[in-house]
C-alpha atoms as a printed R data frame, in Angstrom:
   type eleno elety resid chain resno      x      y       z
1  ATOM     1    CA   MET     A     1  6.921 66.674 -67.676
2  ATOM     2    CA   ARG     A     2  8.577 66.758 -71.039
3  ATOM     3    CA   ILE     A     3 11.355 64.349 -70.009
4  ATOM     4    CA   GLN     A     4  8.904 61.696 -68.866
5  ATOM     5    CA   GLY     A     5  6.835 62.028 -72.019
6  ATOM     6    CA   ASN     A     6  9.863 61.247 -74.191
7  ATOM     7    CA   SER     A     7 11.317 58.487 -72.018
8  ATOM     8    CA   LYS     A     8 10.739 54.775 -72.372
9  ATOM     9    CA   LEU     A     9 12.077 54.340 -68.827
10 ATOM    10    CA   PRO     A    10 10.355 55.407 -65.596
11 ATOM    11    CA   VAL     A    11 11.247 58.885 -64.358
12 ATOM    12    CA   ILE     A    12 11.374 59.823 -60.689
13 ATOM    13    CA   SER     A    13 11.027 63.497 -59.865
14 ATOM    14    CA   PHE     A    14 10.447 65.563 -56.750
15 ATOM    15    CA   ALA     A    15 11.073 69.074 -55.488
16 ATOM    16    CA   MET     A    16 14.096 69.921 -53.363
17 ATOM    17    CA   GLY     A    17 14.433 71.798 -50.104
18 ATOM    18    CA   ARG     A    18 12.344 71.987 -46.964
19 ATOM    19    CA   ARG     A    19  9.192 73.023 -48.823
20 ATOM    20    CA   GLY     A    20  9.627 70.251 -51.367
21 ATOM    21    CA   SER     A    21  9.986 67.441 -48.831
22 ATOM    22    CA   VAL     A    22  6.327 66.422 -49.121
23 ATOM    23    CA   THR     A    23  6.803 65.777 -52.845
24 ATOM    24    CA   ARG     A    24  9.187 62.940 -51.991
25 ATOM    25    CA   TYR     A    25  6.276 61.115 -50.351
26 ATOM    26    CA   ILE     A    26  3.840 62.089 -53.085
27 ATOM    27    CA   ALA     A    27  6.227 60.489 -55.593
28 ATOM    28    CA   LEU     A    28  6.020 57.223 -53.619
29 ATOM    29    CA   ALA     A    29  2.235 57.430 -53.493
30 ATOM    30    CA   LEU     A    30  2.153 57.944 -57.268
31 ATOM    31    CA   GLY     A    31  4.215 54.847 -57.955
32 ATOM    32    CA   SER     A    32  7.849 55.822 -57.603
33 ATOM    33    CA   PRO     A    33  9.832 52.625 -56.989
34 ATOM    34    CA   TRP     A    34 12.053 54.352 -54.411
35 ATOM    35    CA   MET     A    35 12.950 57.600 -52.711
36 ATOM    36    CA   TYR     A    36 16.230 59.002 -51.500
37 ATOM    37    CA   ALA     A    37 16.920 59.045 -47.764
38 ATOM    38    CA   GLY     A    38 19.961 59.693 -45.642
39 ATOM    39    CA   VAL     A    39 21.198 56.467 -44.032
40 ATOM    40    CA   PHE     A    40 22.934 57.989 -41.024
41 ATOM    41    CA   ARG     A    41 21.848 61.602 -41.471
42 ATOM    42    CA   ARG     A    42 20.043 63.833 -43.917
43 ATOM    43    CA   THR     A    43 22.325 64.776 -46.785
44 ATOM    44    CA   ALA     A    44 20.070 67.327 -48.495
45 ATOM    45    CA   GLN     A    45 17.573 69.839 -47.166
46 ATOM    46    CA   GLY     A    46 14.127 68.241 -47.202
47 ATOM    47    CA   GLN     A    47 15.540 64.722 -47.422
48 ATOM    48    CA   PRO     A    48 14.266 62.430 -44.662
49 ATOM    49    CA   ASP     A    49 16.441 60.174 -42.579
50 ATOM    50    CA   LEU     A    50 16.067 56.460 -43.302
51 ATOM    51    CA   LYS     A    51 13.866 55.706 -40.271
52 ATOM    52    CA   THR     A    52 11.373 58.440 -41.217
53 ATOM    53    CA   ALA     A    53 11.337 57.416 -44.885
54 ATOM    54    CA   VAL     A    54 10.645 53.754 -44.053
55 ATOM    55    CA   SER     A    55  7.885 54.732 -41.634
56 ATOM    56    CA   TRP     A    56  6.168 56.936 -44.235
57 ATOM    57    CA   ALA     A    57  6.574 54.331 -46.984
58 ATOM    58    CA   ARG     A    58  4.925 51.673 -44.823
59 ATOM    59    CA   GLU     A    59  2.059 53.995 -43.974
60 ATOM    60    CA   LEU     A    60  1.533 54.910 -47.635
61 ATOM    61    CA   ARG     A    61  1.415 51.225 -48.605
62 ATOM    62    CA   ARG     A    62 -1.102 50.566 -45.828
63 ATOM    63    CA   LEU     A    63 -3.338 53.362 -47.107
64 ATOM    64    CA   GLU     A    64 -2.957 52.436 -50.793
65 ATOM    65    CA   VAL     A    65 -6.217 51.715 -52.572
66 ATOM    66    CA   LYS     A    66 -6.035 48.548 -54.640
């Protein structure tokens, strides 16, 4: 992405909507320091609730190749 190439700071990007929800987890797997999640409910289409996001993040860390 052009923005990331010109930035000295990390850039987090993902697709929006129901179809883009998997990209939120791919971003974590590729090194994103965080992802957005709804604390009490989903606030955007494709955004996981906090319980689901934590569960996926733990699983991704477990599977991470070091």
